[in-house]
C-alpha positions in Angstrom: -216.0 -135.6 -30.5 -216.5 -134.5 -34.1 -214.0 -132.9 -36.6 -215.3 -129.5 -37.7 -213.8 -127.5 -40.5 -214.5 -123.8 -40.4 -214.1 -121.1 -43.1 -214.0 -117.4 -42.1 -213.7 -114.3 -44.2 -211.1 -112.8 -41.9 -209.2 -113.7 -38.7 -211.9 -113.8 -35.9 -209.4 -112.7 -33.2 -208.9 -110.1 -31.9 -212.5 -109.3 -32.5 -212.7 -105.6 -33.5 -215.9 -105.8 -35.7 -219.3 -107.4 -35.0 -219.0 -110.3 -37.4 -215.6 -111.2 -35.9 -217.1 -111.2 -32.4 -219.9 -113.6 -33.5 -217.4 -115.8 -35.3 -215.0 -115.9 -32.4 -217.6 -116.9 -29.8 -219.2 -119.5 -32.0 -215.8 -121.0 -32.6 -215.2 -121.2 -28.9 -218.5 -123.0 -28.5 -217.5 -125.5 -31.2 -214.1 -126.0 -29.7 -215.6 -126.7 -26.2 -217.0 -130.0 -27.6 -215.2 -130.8 -30.9 -211.9 -130.6 -32.7 -212.0 -127.4 -34.9 -209.7 -126.7 -37.9 -210.0 -123.1 -39.1 -209.2 -121.9 -42.6 -209.4 -118.2 -42.5 -208.8 -115.4 -45.0 -206.5 -112.7 -43.6 -207.3 -109.1 -44.3 -204.6 -106.5 -44.6 -205.6 -104.9 -41.2 -205.9 -108.2 -39.3 -203.5 -108.8 -36.4 -202.1 -112.3 -36.5 -199.5 -111.4 -33.9 -202.3 -110.8 -31.4 -204.3 -114.0 -32.3 -202.7 -116.3 -29.7 -206.1 -117.2 -28.0 -207.5 -118.2 -31.4 -204.5 -120.6 -32.1 -204.8 -122.0 -28.6 -208.5 -122.8 -28.9 -208.4 -124.4 -32.4 -207.0 -127.8 -33.3 -205.4 -126.1 -36.4 -205.4 -122.6 -38.0 -204.3 -121.8 -41.5 -204.6 -118.4 -43.1 -204.9 -117.2 -46.7 -204.5 -113.7 -48.1 -207.4 -112.1 -50.0 -206.2 -111.8 -53.6 -208.2 -108.7 -54.4 -206.6 -106.9 -51.4 -203.1 -107.8 -52.4 -203.2 -107.2 -56.2 -204.9 -104.4 -58.2 -205.1 -106.9 -61.1 -207.0 -109.4 -58.8 -209.3 -106.5 -57.7 -209.9 -105.5 -61.3 -210.7 -109.1 -62.2 -213.1 -109.4 -59.3 -214.9 -106.2 -60.4 -215.1 -107.4 -64.0 -216.4 -110.7 -62.9 -218.9 -109.1 -60.5 -220.1 -106.8 -63.3 -220.3 -109.0 -66.4 -221.1 -112.4 -65.0 -223.8 -113.8 -62.6 -221.2 -113.9 -59.8 -221.7 -110.9 -57.4 -218.6 -108.8 -56.6 -219.0 -109.6 -52.9 -218.3 -113.3 -53.9 -215.7 -112.7 -56.6 -213.4 -110.8 -54.2 -212.9 -114.0 -52.1 -211.8 -116.2 -55.1 -208.7 -118.1 -53.9 -207.1 -121.1 -55.6 -205.0 -121.7 -52.5 -208.0 -121.9 -50.1 -209.9 -124.1 -52.5 -207.0 -126.5 -52.8 -206.6 -126.8 -49.0 -210.3 -127.1 -48.5 -210.5 -129.9 -51.0 -207.7 -131.7 -49.1 -209.2 -131.4 -45.6 -213.0 -131.6 -46.2 -213.1 -135.3 -46.9 -211.9 -136.0 -43.3 -214.3 -133.5 -41.7 -217.6 -134.5 -40.0 -219.0 -131.0 -40.7 -218.0 -127.9 -42.6 -219.1 -124.6 -41.0 -219.1 -121.6 -43.5 -219.0 -118.3 -41.8 -220.5 -115.6 -44.0 -222.2 -116.0 -47.4 -219.5 -115.2 -49.9 -217.4 -118.2 -48.8 -220.2 -120.6 -49.9 -218.7 -120.2 -53.4 -216.2 -122.8 -52.2 -218.7 -125.3 -51.0 -218.3 -127.4 -54.2 -214.9 -128.4 -52.7 -216.8 -130.3 -49.9 -217.5 -133.9 -50.9 -221.1 -135.3 -50.9 -221.9 -136.8 -47.5 -220.1 -134.1 -45.4 -222.8 -131.6 -44.2 -222.3 -127.9 -44.8 -223.7 -125.2 -42.4 -224.0 -121.6 -43.5 -223.7 -119.0 -40.8 -225.7 -116.1 -42.2 -224.7 -112.9 -40.5 -227.4 -111.0 -42.5 -229.8 -111.5 -45.4 -227.2 -110.0 -47.6 -229.3 -109.2 -50.7 -231.8 -107.3 -48.5 -228.9 -105.3 -47.0 -227.5 -104.5 -50.4 -230.9 -103.6 -51.8 -231.4 -101.0 -49.0 -228.0 -99.6 -49.6 -228.6 -99.3 -53.3 -231.5 -97.0 -52.5 -230.0 -94.7 -49.9 -226.3 -94.5 -50.8 -225.7 -90.7 -51.5 -223.5 -91.4 -54.6 -225.4 -91.9 -57.9 -222.8 -94.1 -59.4 -222.7 -96.3 -56.4 -226.5 -96.7 -56.3 -226.4 -97.8 -60.0 -223.6 -100.3 -59.4 -225.2 -101.7 -56.3 -228.7 -102.0 -57.9 -227.1 -104.1 -60.6 -225.5 -106.3 -57.9 -228.8 -107.0 -56.0 -230.3 -109.7 -58.3 -226.9 -111.4 -58.7 -226.5 -111.5 -54.9 -230.1 -112.7 -54.4 -229.5 -115.6 -56.9 -226.3 -116.5 -55.2 -227.8 -116.3 -51.7 -230.7 -118.6 -52.8 -228.3 -121.1 -54.3 -226.1 -121.0 -51.1 -229.0 -121.6 -48.8 -230.2 -124.5 -50.9 -226.7 -125.9 -51.1 -226.3 -125.9 -47.3 -227.6 -128.7 -45.1 -228.6 -126.1 -42.5 -228.5 -122.3 -42.2 -227.9 -120.3 -39.0 -229.8 -117.0 -38.8 -229.2 -114.2 -36.4 -232.9 -113.4 -35.9 -236.4 -114.8 -36.6 -236.9 -112.0 -39.1 -233.8 -113.1 -41.0 -234.8 -116.8 -40.6 -238.2 -116.1 -42.3 -236.5 -114.4 -45.3 -233.9 -117.3 -45.6 -236.7 -119.9 -45.5 -238.4 -118.2 -48.4 -235.2 -118.5 -50.4 -234.8 -122.2 -49.6 -238.1 -123.8 -48.6 -237.6 -127.0 -46.7 -234.0 -126.3 -45.7 -233.5 -126.2 -41.9 -232.9 -122.6 -40.7 -232.0 -122.3 -37.0 -232.0 -119.0 -35.1 -228.7 -118.7 -33.3 -228.8 -115.1 -32.2 -225.8 -112.8 -31.5 -224.7 -112.6 -27.9 -222.7 -110.6 -25.5 -220.0 -111.2 -22.9 -222.0 -110.6 -19.7 -218.9 -110.8 -17.4 -216.8 -108.3 -19.3 -219.6 -105.9 -20.0 -221.2 -104.8 -16.8 -223.0 -101.6 -15.7 -220.9 -98.9 -14.2 -220.8 -98.8 -10.4 -221.6 -95.1 -10.4 -224.9 -93.5 -11.5 -226.0 -92.4 -14.9 -223.9 -89.7 -16.5 -225.6 -86.5 -17.7 -225.8 -84.9 -21.1 -223.7 -87.3 -23.3 -224.8 -89.5 -26.2 -222.7 -92.3 -27.6 -222.6 -94.6 -30.6 -220.1 -97.5 -31.1 -219.3 -98.7 -34.7 -216.7 -98.3 -37.3 -217.5 -96.1 -40.2 -216.3 -98.4 -42.9 -219.5 -100.4 -42.5 -222.2 -98.8 -44.6 -225.2 -99.1 -42.2 -223.1 -97.5 -39.5 -221.9 -94.6 -41.6 -225.3 -94.0 -43.2 -227.0 -94.0 -39.7 -224.5 -91.7 -38.1 -224.5 -89.3 -41.1 -228.3 -89.1 -40.8 -228.2 -88.6 -37.0 -225.7 -85.8 -37.3 -227.5 -84.1 -40.2 -231.2 -84.5 -39.1 -231.4 -85.5 -35.4 -228.5 -83.9 -33.5 -229.3 -80.3 -34.5 -232.8 -80.8 -33.1 -231.3 -82.0 -29.8 -228.9 -79.1 -29.7 -231.7 -76.6 -30.2 -233.0 -77.6 -26.8 -229.8 -78.9 -25.1 -226.9 -76.8 -26.4 -224.5 -78.6 -24.0 -225.3 -82.1 -25.4 -222.3 -84.0 -26.7 -222.1 -86.9 -29.1 -219.2 -89.3 -29.0 -218.6 -91.7 -31.9 -216.5 -94.6 -30.8 -214.8 -96.6 -33.5 -212.6 -96.4 -36.6 -213.7 -93.3 -38.5 -211.0 -92.7 -41.2 -212.2 -90.2 -43.7 -215.5 -89.5 -41.9 -216.6 -85.9 -42.1 -218.7 -84.3 -39.3 -221.1 -81.5 -40.4 -219.7 -78.1 -39.4 -222.9 -77.1 -37.8 -222.5 -79.7 -35.0 -218.7 -80.3 -35.0 -218.1 -78.4 -31.8 -220.3 -80.9 -29.9 -219.0 -84.1 -31.6 -216.0 -86.2 -30.5 -214.5 -88.9 -32.7 -212.4 -91.3 -30.6 -211.2 -93.5 -33.4 -210.5 -97.1 -32.7 -210.1 -97.8 -28.9 -209.0 -100.9 -27.1 -211.8 -100.6 -24.5 -215.1 -99.0 -25.5 -216.6 -99.4 -22.0 -215.4 -96.1 -20.4 -216.9 -94.1 -23.3 -220.2 -95.9 -23.0 -220.3 -95.6 -19.2 -219.8 -91.9 -19.5 -222.8 -91.3 -21.7 -226.4 -90.9 -20.6 -228.0 -92.4 -23.7 -226.8 -94.9 -26.3 -228.2 -94.0 -29.7 -228.6 -96.5 -32.6 -229.8 -94.5 -35.6 -229.5 -97.3 -38.1 -231.6 -97.2 -41.3 -230.2 -100.3 -43.0 -229.0 -103.8 -42.0 -230.2 -107.1 -40.9 -229.2 -109.7 -38.3 -228.9 -108.5 -34.7 -226.7 -105.6 -33.7 -223.9 -106.6 -31.4 -223.5 -103.0 -30.4 -227.0 -103.0 -29.0 -226.4 -106.1 -27.0 -223.3 -104.6 -25.5 -225.2 -101.4 -24.6 -227.8 -103.6 -22.9 -225.2 -105.5 -20.9 -223.6 -102.3 -19.9 -227.0 -101.1 -18.6 -227.5 -98.1 -20.9 -230.7 -96.4 -21.9 -231.1 -97.0 -25.6 -232.9 -95.0 -28.3 -233.0 -97.0 -31.5 -234.8 -97.3 -34.8 -236.8 -100.4 -35.6 -234.0 -101.5 -37.9 -231.4 -101.0 -35.2 -233.3 -103.2 -32.7 -234.4 -105.9 -35.2 -234.0 -109.4 -33.9 -233.6 -108.3 -30.2 -236.6 -108.6 -27.9 -236.4 -105.1 -26.5 -239.7 -103.6 -25.4 -240.6 -100.0 -26.3 -240.8 -97.8 -23.2 -239.4 -100.5 -21.0 -235.9 -101.7 -22.1 -235.5 -99.2 -25.0 -237.3 -96.4 -26.9 -238.0 -96.9 -30.6 -238.0 -93.9 -33.0 -237.8 -94.0 -36.8 -238.0 -90.3 -37.9 -235.7 -87.5 -37.0 -238.1 -85.5 -34.8 -239.3 -88.5 -32.7 -235.7 -89.7 -32.3 -234.6 -86.3 -31.1 -237.5 -86.0 -28.7 -237.0 -89.5 -27.3 -233.4 -88.7 -26.6 -234.2 -85.4 -25.0 -236.7 -87.0 -22.8 -234.2 -89.5 -21.4 -231.6 -86.7 -21.0 -234.2 -84.8 -18.9 -235.0 -87.8 -16.7 -231.9 -89.6 -15.4 -234.0 -91.8 -13.2 -236.0 -93.1 -16.1 -232.8 -93.6 -18.1 -231.4 -95.7 -15.2 -234.5 -97.8 -14.9 -234.5 -98.5 -18.7 -230.8 -99.5 -18.5 -231.5 -101.9 -15.7 -234.3 -103.5 -17.7 -232.0 -103.8 -20.7 -229.3 -105.5 -18.5 -231.9 -108.0 -17.1 -233.0 -108.9 -20.7 -229.4 -109.4 -21.8 -228.8 -111.8 -18.8 -232.0 -113.8 -19.6 -231.5 -114.3 -23.3 -228.2 -113.1 -24.8 -225.2 -114.5 -22.9 -222.7 -116.3 -25.2 -222.9 -119.5 -23.2 -226.6 -119.8 -24.0 -226.0 -118.9 -27.7 -223.2 -121.4 -28.0 -225.5 -124.1 -26.6 -228.0 -123.3 -29.3 -225.3 -123.7 -32.0 -224.3 -127.1 -30.7 -228.0 -128.3 -30.6 -228.3 -127.2 -34.3 -225.3 -129.3 -35.2 -226.6 -132.5 -33.6 -228.9 -133.7 -36.4 -226.1 -133.3 -38.9 -223.4 -135.1 -36.9 -225.0 -138.5 -37.7 -224.4 -141.4 -40.0 -223.9 -140.7 -43.7 -227.0 -142.6 -44.5 -229.2 -140.0 -42.8 -227.6 -137.3 -44.9 -228.0 -139.1 -48.2 -231.4 -137.5 -49.2 -229.6 -134.2 -49.5 -226.7 -135.3 -51.6 -228.2 -134.8 -55.1 -228.8 -131.1 -54.7 -225.5 -130.5 -52.9 -223.4 -131.8 -55.8 -224.1 -128.6 -57.9 -221.8 -125.6 -57.5 -223.4 -122.6 -55.7 -222.8 -120.2 -58.5 -224.2 -122.6 -61.3 
């Protein structure tokens, strides 16, 4: 049994966002075999009072507030650092002396340090040589930022983000080279990360889904409803839904005036276009998304940005829903066009694909069944956890086998 030290950017439980869900299930897999100590940042909207399962599963849990969320002066400092130095803002916002001090104390006794999400690799210089570091890359972050810098509707935001892209790429490259191994969510991401750090091991440990909790409804396919699950604070979700409501949904309503679109997830400040507002429902955050998904005929994934694999798509598959998605939305998931999903990248084809499934409940049902079978074969969390543990095995060896990596690992990531 090894001693694993994990860093996360927010409390993984209760998992209300995709990256929390991935972090939580990977932590459970680690804890099934090893002693796990978690050092986690705590966001203002995290719910530590509801995190009992996390504390029960871990050997130890310690939390740290994010300075830039607690103090306007810390936020201003992070913005200045992210603008006028090589450090990207995404990294500067997680600067924490308290976490660095505790990491320095604990890392020397760890057999492996697992860093969940790229920005926290800025603290990897606190890990002594000889202790392997694994980076869990939820996305290829500079690719995601580059896409956002081109499609964000606000000119000032596009300018700021464009300036952040080269900083983030430099940091991401240094982070991958600093790590002893990198975990990617998809083969597409793995290829991009290998280009950043040739020779560094990059393992595909895909996102998964809870197959027991997410099962198809006992009744048949509903009629007329469309659903999307995702919180609007995440740019790819917001951009995709805005595009769908502006460009796609009016085309659907022109032929199906009774069609309804349900957006499930936190949507504070989200504005629905007046032309379609009568046919749109915003549920806000819900404790259980499954009834809303079961009630819909088609699960739409109109994403135009992002990387990794979409947990929302995996949940839809497990729930046995017919899915219409862009190529970006399905990236990293082995869906087959026309069998387990329909792919459409422009507004007209997306609308027509959705209308065709609404018009053919039997086809939608068959597609949902194929998606569920695929989820069962490849995306259960037990299988994903086993891949994670296999990726750890070469690193949990004697210090002599790790020695060739020591020289490069001594340099700080943001050097």
